[in-house]
N, C-alpha and C positions, 0 to 999 in steps of 0.2 A: 565128263559129258556125262547126262544121262537124256535119254528118250523122252519125246514125251506121255507116251504110256507110264511111264512109271513115274514122272511128276507126276502126274495127274491121280493117279490109285497111291501114292502116300499121301494125299494132300487128303484125297476125300477119307481113306483108315482117320485123319487124324480130326479132321470136324464129327460131332455130336448132330441131330436132327433137336432142337427147338424145345421149351418146354407148349405140350398142348395148353389153349385156353380157347375158352368160351368166348366166341363171337354171335352178333347179330344176325340173321340168317343173311340180310344183305354184307353190312360189316364178312364177311364169309366168300365173298363174288373170286375165285382164283385162289380163294387156299384149300391146301387138302385136309382132307378129313383125319382128327384121329382114332377115330373111335368110329363103330357101324353104324348104320342110321336103317329100323327097321318102319315099319308098317306100324300101323295103330288104330287103324282103320282100313274100312274099302274106298276107293277112289276110283269111280264115282261111290258115292252112300244110295247111291238110288238107281236104277233103272231110268234112261233117260233116250227123250231122240235127238236124233243127231240129225234133222231135217226138221225144214215147215211141211208141216203138212198135214192130214188126216190118221187122229190115231185110228185103226182099225181090227180086225178079225178076219183071218187071214183066207179062212175058209168062206164070208162072205165077199170074196170076190174073185174066186175060182168060175175060169172062165172068161174074165173080162176085156172088154177090145174096145177100139174107139168104134170097130164098131156099131158093138155090143156089150154098154159100160153096163157095171153093177153100178146101182142104187141104193143110196144107200139113208137112213135122217141120222143126221146133222142133230145132238144132243145135246152140246156144250163146245165151250171156247176155256183150252189150258197153257196159259203164259207160264213162261221161264222164270219160277220164285215161286210160286202159285203150288200149291198141294193139290189134288184131282177131290174130287169132290163127288163127283161123279161116274158111275161105271159104262166102259157102252160095251151093250148087249146087241142082240141078235139085230140083222140090217141095218147097224147106228154106225156110229160114228162122232170121233168129238176132232174140233181145228185144233190143231195143236202147234208150240211155236218151241224152234230149235232148244233145248236144253231142260223142257220143260219132266218135268213126270209123266214114264208111262201108263196110263190109266187103265185100273183092272177093268181084263176081262179084254185087253188089247194085246195081238202079239205080233204089231208090224203097224211098218208108218207107211201112209201113202205117199210119195212126192206130191207138192202144191201143182210140182209142172204137168205131175196128169191125171189132171183131176178138173173139172169142172163144175159151175155152182145150175142148182137148181128148186130156184125158193128156199126150201129148211132141207133141205138134201143134196151130194155132190154126186156127181157122176167120178167114179171110176175109170178109168182106161185103159187100166193092165194088172193083170193079176199082180197077187200080193204072197210076195211065201212069206213064213211065221221067221221072222226076226229081223226083218228089212229095218233098217237106218234105225237099229234099236242099239245103245248104249249100254250092257249089262250090267248090273253091280257088281264092283269090283273088276271089270274091264283092265284098268289100268294097272291096278294092286290090290292086294286080297291085306288083310288085317295078318300081321305076324311076319310077311312077308318081307325079305334082306330087300330095301333101295341101295342104301349104299355102302361098299365095303373100304374101310377104313382103307386110306392111301387114295381118294376118289379127288381128283380137280372136284371141285364145284367149279360149275359155270354156271350161263343167265338161269337157260333147262332146267337144270338139280335147285337153281335159290325157288323155283317157278313149282317147281316138285316138295319142298317140304314145304311151302306156303299152302301145296291143296291137303296138306294129312299137319298145318296146323305146329309146325316146331321153327317154335319161333331163336332159338339160339341151338348151337353146334358146340364139340369140343373140337376144333382145330390148329393146325400151327402156322406160328400166327408169320409176318412180314419179316423180315432179316432184316433189321438198322442196322444199314452198312454207309459207313464213314469214309469221305471222299477227301483226300487231300493227293496237292498236288504242291511238289517242289522245286524252285531254282532264282534267282534271281533275274534271271533275264525276262519272270514271264510277270503281262501286266493282265488284267479284269482288263479293259479298256481304254479306248482311246484311245490321244498320240503317244505314236514308240519315239523313243529316244532310242537310243544309236546302240547295236545288239540288243534291245529286245524284241519280246515277239508277246502276241497274247497265248492267254491258255486257255488253248482247247483242249485239252487231254481230261483236266475235270469234268467241263460244262458234259464230256463225250462220255466219262465213265458212269457219272452222276445218274444219265439217260440210258447205258448203261443198265446201269443199279437197277433204275424203277422198271426198264422190261423185260428184266427177270424175274420182277414179280416184288421185288425186294423194296424198300422203304429207304430212301437216294439220303444220304445227312451230309451238307457240303459243311467240312472244317476246312476250307480255302485255303490262299496261299501261303507256303510257307516259304521265310527262306532260307537260304545258304546258312544253316542256322544248328547245329547238333542236339545243344540243349532245347531251339524254340522248335522240331521237327518232335524231338520225343518226349518233350511236356506234349504236346500237339495230338499225339498215337494217346500217351497216357489218356485224355483229359476226355478222348473222342471215346474209350475204351468204358470210360465209366455208364453211356447213353445207348452206345453199338453193339452191336452184334459181329460187325469186325468191321475191318480196315484196309482201304485200298487207297494206296499210295503210286505213285506216277512218280520215276524219275530218279535220278540217285544212286542206283542200284551196280552201274555197275564198277568198272575194275579203274575208275579214276579215282583220285585223289581230291577231287572235290564231288565225292559221292557220301555226301552228308547223312540220307540216308540208311546207304550199310553201317556206316559207322557208329548211329543211333543205333540201328538194331544190337548190333553187337556189343554196345555200352549196352544194352537191355539184360542181352543171355548174359555176359558177362557180371552182371550186377543181381541178379534176381535169380533163386536158385528155380531149377527142372524148368528155365523160358532158353528155346535155344531155336537158332533162325536156320534154314537151310541154304546156302548163293546155289543155284545151282546155275549150269551150262546148258541147257539142254538141246540139243540137235535138233530145232526146229530154228528155219531164217521164212519172216526174221521173230523178233522178241527170243530172242538165246535168256538174254539175263533172266532172271525171273530169282524173288525171293518172298520165302515165305516158315513163315513160324507162328505158335499156338501165344499168345500173351492171356493168360488169367483165366484161359482155356476158351478164348477166341481167335480166330483167325486173321494173324493182319498178313495181309499179299502187297512186299515191293516188285512195282509192277514197271517196265520198264521204258522211257523218256518217251520217244521216236511214239507220237500218235496212234501211224498204225501197228509200232510193238506193243502197245499197251495196248487197245481192241483186240487184237490176237490173242498178247498173252490174259485177257480177259475173259477170251472167250473161250477157253483150251482150258484151264483155270483155275477164274476164280466162278466163275457163273456155274459149272458143276459143285463146287464146292459149298454154294449159297442155295443154291438147288436140294441143295443133299442138307441143310440145315434147316429149310423149310416144309420135310415130310419126299419130297417129288419122287418115285419109286423108280427112273431112269432120269436124271438129269439133265444125260450127253443129250446135244445136237444131234439132230440122226444127218446120216449118210447118207451118202447113191452114190451109183456110180455114173455120171456121165457122157457122153461122146464131147471127145474134143472141137471145138469148130476150126482151130489152129494147133499147129506145133506148139508144143510148151517148154521145149528145150531146157537142161540145168547139165548144171557140167557133176562127178560124184564124190559127197563132202563131208557123206555120214549123215545130211542132213531130210528133214522133211520137209517143204517148198509148199506155202500158204499160199497162194496165189491169189489173189484177188479178184473172183470172177460174175458173172453175169452168167444165171442161170434159166435156165425154160424151158417146158415142155413139151415138147411137138413130135410126132409118128410114133408116139408111146415110147420114147423115151428120153434120158433130160437131158438135153446142149450143153455144154457151157462154155464163153470167151470171154478172156482177160476184161478188166470191168475200165484202167487205163494204165498210166505207171506204177508201175509195181515197187520203185524204190519206195521208205520206207518212212518215208514225213509227207509223202503225197499221201493225205485223207481223202480228199474230193476223189477217191480211186476208191478207197473201205467205202465210199456212203454213195457207193452207184454200184456197190457188190451186194449179192441175196447170197454170196458162199464161198467158202475155202477149204483153195484144193488139197490134197496130201499125197501131194505129188514124194513119192517115195523114193528114198537115194538110187540114184544111176547116171542114166541119159535122159530122163525126163518122157514123152508124151507125145506121140507121133498127130498129125492131124488124124483128127479119126480113130483116135487108139479111149481104149477106159481108160478112166478121169476120174480117182475118189474125188466125190467134192461134200465136204461141211456145209450141210445150208444155214442158214441164216434166219429162216425168215418161214 
């Protein structure tokens, strides 16, 4: 038996980051930067107005009020996208639109809401201060400034920053291509079920979990209970994939063909070694892991909840590590147990499916449904997994460690 922390640590030690590639900035959304990005210019490149209004000399508005407005002659109008051609002199103002360059001579912008027109003059109803509503040159970024460190995950705003700097391409770690295969003669894709058959829920679920982790899922289909077919499918998948996930066939039974196939690969190929672990958790006790041609292969258990839990604990962190994420683990919080969560002392960590909410300054958690390892609906309703340590459980109102799934 092995703890889930030890199993995960061994897995993370066995995987490496994928080779960085050059990406168009739009294609890099959600990816992790492999190199630093520095600003090559000032942003904004010129001082501009943050408001519609009038560009003025602040000194010309001293003492201005609604009862005694400052009266300035309007000498021009300036829209965004145009260079100023007229300077602001003493006692003058220029009508200006948001984003337009601040004309020479002006040191403040008066909001249009604080003005009134009087023929070719503007009445300023409030005193302005130098710098009012002016965005300075380089107020966002300065040329040569570090913008993003290597290891930064690019979000939508990050892509916008790259566009503002005219950075068309970046070096980033690619999305891992992950092949997903279900195994079992009892599985059918869709349609009517014959006696003894069930529909394959694991593969669609795992493909979705892979996509949700930021990877590129690759459907390897359903493999029948045939050792050679399973081995051939894994080998073919590794030609184009960076990792392989299988579900089912990894326990202790005579018909666990994934286990048999991977053992054969271990025996036939030098340097290939798979680990058959019994992990001290409930559910998701059986786990197979190894690397083939330097690529990780995960044998996840066949019960749907067990397969999902095993993915969250072991496969997801490994895949995120491969894609350059600094912290590949889901966050863990301490929640208040809304009800008692008893358990028996058996040396395992219990991963119960729970609904977590934030209320009155604390997280609270309650079971999301039946905790049987085949009840996928309770997993679908959950947004957290408990990490109840060995012992008698957690009483109502007690501290409950929970791994958040969203």
